[in-house]
C-alpha positions as CSV (number, residue, x, y, z in Angstrom):
1,X,77.5,199.8,33.9
2,X,80.8,198.5,35.3
3,X,83.4,201.2,36.2
4,X,86.6,201.3,34.1
5,X,88.1,203.9,36.3
6,X,91.5,203.1,37.9
7,X,91.9,204.8,41.2
8,X,95.4,206.6,41.3
9,X,97.7,206.5,44.4
10,X,95.1,204.3,46.2
11,X,97.5,202.8,48.7
12,X,99.3,206.0,49.5
13,X,95.9,207.9,49.8
14,X,94.5,205.5,52.4
15,X,97.6,204.8,54.2
16,X,98.1,208.5,54.7
17,X,94.8,208.8,56.5
18,X,96.0,206.7,59.3
19,X,92.6,205.2,59.9
20,X,91.3,203.0,62.7
21,X,89.0,200.2,62.5
22,X,85.8,202.2,63.2
23,X,87.0,205.6,61.5
24,X,84.2,207.7,59.7
25,X,85.5,208.7,56.3
26,X,84.0,211.4,54.0
27,X,84.7,210.4,50.4
28,X,84.1,213.8,48.5
29,X,84.5,212.4,45.1
30,X,83.1,208.8,45.0
31,X,83.7,208.3,41.3
32,X,84.1,204.6,40.6
33,X,84.2,203.9,44.3
34,X,87.9,202.8,44.5
35,X,88.9,204.6,47.7
36,X,85.5,203.8,49.7
37,X,85.7,200.2,48.6
38,X,89.3,199.7,49.5
39,X,88.8,201.3,53.0
40,X,86.0,198.9,53.7
41,X,88.0,196.0,52.5
42,X,90.7,197.0,55.2
43,X,88.4,198.4,57.8
44,X,85.0,196.5,57.5
45,X,83.6,198.5,60.5
46,X,84.3,201.9,59.1
47,X,81.6,204.3,58.1
48,X,81.8,205.9,54.6
49,X,79.8,209.1,53.7
50,X,80.2,209.5,50.0
51,X,79.5,212.5,47.7
52,X,79.4,212.9,43.9
53,X,77.9,215.6,41.8
54,X,77.2,212.9,39.1
55,X,74.4,210.6,40.2
56,X,75.7,208.1,37.6
57,X,78.6,207.5,39.8
58,X,76.5,205.4,42.3
59,X,76.5,201.8,41.4
60,X,77.1,199.9,44.6
61,X,74.3,198.9,47.0
62,X,76.2,198.7,50.2
63,X,74.6,199.7,53.5
64,X,78.1,200.7,54.8
65,X,78.3,203.5,52.3
66,X,75.9,206.5,52.7
67,X,75.8,208.1,49.2
68,X,74.6,211.7,48.5
69,X,74.3,213.1,45.1
70,X,76.0,216.5,46.1
71,X,78.8,218.6,45.0
72,X,81.7,218.6,47.8
73,X,81.4,222.5,48.1
74,X,78.1,221.6,50.0
75,X,79.6,219.0,52.2
76,X,78.4,220.9,55.2
77,X,74.8,220.3,54.3
78,X,75.4,216.5,54.2
79,X,77.3,216.4,57.4
80,X,75.5,218.9,59.5
81,X,77.3,218.9,62.9
82,X,79.0,215.6,62.4
83,X,82.9,215.3,62.4
84,X,84.8,212.7,60.5
85,X,88.3,211.1,60.9
86,X,89.3,211.2,57.3
87,X,88.5,213.0,54.1
88,X,89.4,212.3,50.6
89,X,89.4,214.6,47.4
90,X,90.4,212.8,44.2
91,X,89.9,215.8,41.7
92,X,89.6,215.7,38.0
93,X,87.7,213.5,35.6
94,X,87.2,209.8,36.1
95,X,87.7,207.5,33.1
96,X,84.0,206.7,33.4
97,X,83.0,210.3,32.7
98,X,85.3,210.4,29.7
99,X,84.3,207.0,28.4
100,X,80.6,206.6,29.2
101,X,79.0,209.8,30.3
102,X,78.1,211.1,26.8
103,X,78.4,214.6,28.0
104,X,81.3,215.9,25.8
105,X,84.2,215.7,28.3
106,X,86.3,213.9,25.7
107,X,87.7,215.6,22.4
108,X,88.1,212.0,21.2
109,X,84.3,211.4,21.1
110,X,81.7,213.3,19.1
111,X,79.1,214.3,21.7
112,X,76.8,217.3,22.6
113,X,78.8,220.1,24.3
114,X,77.6,219.8,27.9
115,X,80.7,219.1,30.1
116,X,78.7,219.3,33.2
117,X,79.3,216.9,36.1
118,X,75.6,216.6,36.6
119,X,74.1,213.5,35.0
120,X,70.9,215.4,34.0
121,X,71.5,219.1,33.8
122,X,68.6,221.5,34.0
123,X,67.9,224.8,32.0
124,X,69.5,226.7,35.0
125,X,72.9,224.8,34.7
126,X,75.8,226.2,32.6
127,X,77.1,224.0,29.6
128,X,79.9,224.1,27.3
129,X,77.4,224.8,24.7
130,X,76.5,228.1,26.4
131,X,80.1,229.0,26.9
132,X,81.2,228.6,23.4
133,X,78.2,230.1,21.8
134,X,77.3,232.9,24.1
135,X,80.2,234.0,26.2
136,X,82.1,237.2,24.8
137,X,85.6,236.5,23.0
138,X,87.7,238.4,25.7
139,X,86.0,236.3,28.5
140,X,86.7,233.1,26.5
141,X,90.3,234.0,25.9
142,X,90.7,234.7,29.6
143,X,89.3,231.4,30.7
144,X,91.2,229.3,28.1
145,X,94.4,231.0,29.2
146,X,93.7,231.2,32.9
147,X,92.1,227.8,33.3
148,X,93.7,225.8,30.7
149,X,97.2,227.7,30.7
150,X,96.8,227.6,26.8
151,X,99.3,229.9,24.9
152,X,97.2,230.2,22.0
153,X,94.0,231.1,24.0
154,X,93.3,234.5,22.0
155,X,93.5,232.7,18.7
156,X,91.2,229.9,19.7
157,X,88.8,232.5,21.3
158,X,89.0,234.6,18.0
159,X,88.2,231.7,15.9
160,X,85.1,230.3,18.1
161,X,83.7,234.0,17.7
162,X,84.2,233.8,13.9
163,X,82.7,230.4,13.5
164,X,79.6,231.0,15.8
165,X,78.6,234.1,13.7
166,X,77.7,231.7,10.8
167,X,76.5,228.5,12.8
168,X,76.0,227.2,16.3
169,X,78.8,225.1,17.6
170,X,77.0,222.1,18.7
171,X,79.4,219.1,19.1
172,X,82.9,218.2,20.5
173,X,84.1,217.6,17.0
174,X,82.9,221.0,16.0
175,X,85.0,222.4,18.8
176,X,87.9,220.3,18.0
177,X,87.9,221.4,14.3
178,X,87.9,225.2,15.5
179,X,90.9,224.5,17.7
180,X,92.8,222.8,15.1
181,X,92.2,225.6,12.7
182,X,93.2,228.3,15.3
183,X,96.6,226.7,16.2
184,X,99.9,226.2,14.3
185,X,100.5,223.1,12.5
186,X,103.5,222.2,14.7
187,X,101.3,222.6,17.8
188,X,98.8,220.2,16.3
189,X,101.6,217.7,16.0
190,X,102.7,218.0,19.7
191,X,102.9,215.3,22.3
192,X,99.8,216.7,24.1
193,X,96.6,216.7,22.1
194,X,96.1,220.5,20.8
195,X,92.5,220.3,22.2
196,X,93.4,219.1,25.7
197,X,93.9,222.5,27.4
198,X,91.0,224.2,25.9
199,X,88.6,221.3,26.9
200,X,90.1,221.4,30.4
201,X,89.5,225.2,30.6
202,X,86.0,225.1,29.5
203,X,85.1,222.1,31.8
204,X,86.5,224.0,34.8
205,X,84.5,227.1,34.0
206,X,81.3,225.0,33.5
207,X,81.5,223.3,36.8
208,X,83.2,226.1,38.8
209,X,85.8,223.5,39.8
210,X,88.2,225.8,41.4
211,X,85.6,227.8,43.4
212,X,84.0,224.4,44.5
213,X,87.9,223.1,45.5
214,X,88.4,226.3,47.8
215,X,84.9,225.9,49.4
216,X,85.5,222.1,49.8
217,X,88.8,222.5,51.4
218,X,87.6,225.1,53.9
219,X,84.4,223.1,54.8
220,X,86.4,220.0,54.9
221,X,88.9,221.2,57.4
222,X,86.1,222.3,59.6
223,X,84.4,218.9,59.5
224,X,87.7,217.0,60.7
225,X,88.1,215.7,64.0
226,X,91.2,216.8,65.9
227,X,94.0,214.4,64.6
228,X,91.9,213.7,61.5
229,X,93.5,213.8,58.2
230,X,92.7,215.0,54.5
231,X,94.1,213.4,51.5
232,X,93.8,215.6,48.3
233,X,94.9,214.2,44.8
234,X,95.2,217.1,42.2
235,X,95.8,216.5,38.5
236,X,97.0,220.0,37.2
237,X,98.8,222.9,38.6
238,X,95.9,225.2,39.3
239,X,94.3,222.7,41.6
240,X,97.8,221.8,43.3
241,X,98.4,225.6,43.8
242,X,95.1,225.9,45.6
243,X,95.6,223.0,47.7
244,X,99.3,223.7,48.6
245,X,98.3,227.4,49.6
246,X,95.4,226.2,51.7
247,X,97.6,223.7,53.6
248,X,100.3,226.2,54.2
249,X,97.9,228.7,55.7
250,X,96.5,226.2,58.1
251,X,100.1,225.1,58.9
252,X,101.2,228.8,59.6
253,X,98.0,229.4,61.7
254,X,98.9,226.4,63.7
255,X,95.6,224.6,62.9
256,X,97.3,221.6,61.1
257,X,100.5,219.9,60.3
258,X,101.6,218.8,56.8
259,X,102.2,215.0,56.8
260,X,104.2,215.3,53.4
261,X,106.1,218.5,52.8
262,X,106.3,217.5,48.9
263,X,103.5,216.1,47.0
264,X,103.5,212.2,46.8
265,X,103.7,211.0,43.1
266,X,102.8,207.8,41.6
267,X,105.5,205.0,41.5
268,X,106.8,203.7,38.3
269,X,105.2,200.4,38.6
270,X,101.6,202.4,38.9
271,X,102.7,204.5,35.8
272,X,103.2,201.3,33.6
273,X,99.6,200.1,34.7
274,X,98.0,203.6,34.7
275,X,99.6,206.4,32.6
276,X,96.9,208.8,33.8
277,X,98.7,208.7,37.2
278,X,101.6,210.7,35.8
279,X,100.2,214.2,36.7
280,X,98.7,213.1,39.9
281,X,100.0,214.8,43.2
282,X,98.9,213.8,46.7
283,X,99.2,216.2,49.6
284,X,98.1,215.0,53.2
285,X,97.1,217.2,56.1
286,X,96.5,216.5,59.8
287,X,94.2,218.7,61.8
288,X,95.6,219.9,65.3
């Protein structure tokens, strides 16, 4: 299946890495392959090591890309003792996962409640179905508020608990209806879809995205050569806060320098072509 994903801040991310013709680059979130393929266009002799937890992301058959079906929190297992010149983290969901995965990431499609990045989750893997049907009300409320920054988190959690006493919550549309019934009418008519924050929160919980990010940043910085750079694109404040704090800690410890003090945002031209880029923030670090 052809990728429909548009890579955000593509030029800024790659330029910021300051690569050479034969650089080794770790693409921690391969997705549609936008960053990796663009690097190879500019630097045909570059070596790309690509990771993605979603095996369905791998569509190319290019021997210049070494693809590993792995979460970036385990990048040390993939690299071993190898050091790289550049690392890219493009966080969040790709358009392909929203449109084509069938795993319930989108509140616009009626699908099973999975929300796991794994293409074929096993019985040991947490899913959105388990979260909404089995997790206690307080935990649900805390997750929806903490990970989604949803002000009506308690009302939504209470409604989920009420509904599941009568019947299982099986699909995304089941969950959307619950959220719709729980929030005020004015909130349902807001600019942001009323289910956005709850879906984001549950997805983050299912995939332990924030824990994986902290581990990935720590291990990634250890895998960089001296003078190597790390580009991280985040899409919501929780991710950006983690990246900013991690970068500042390394700077304070004199282990790295910040290439950009403030996050790089998408240009007005990019926003016209790809509205998804409006929330993207790029931060770049160089290892000392």
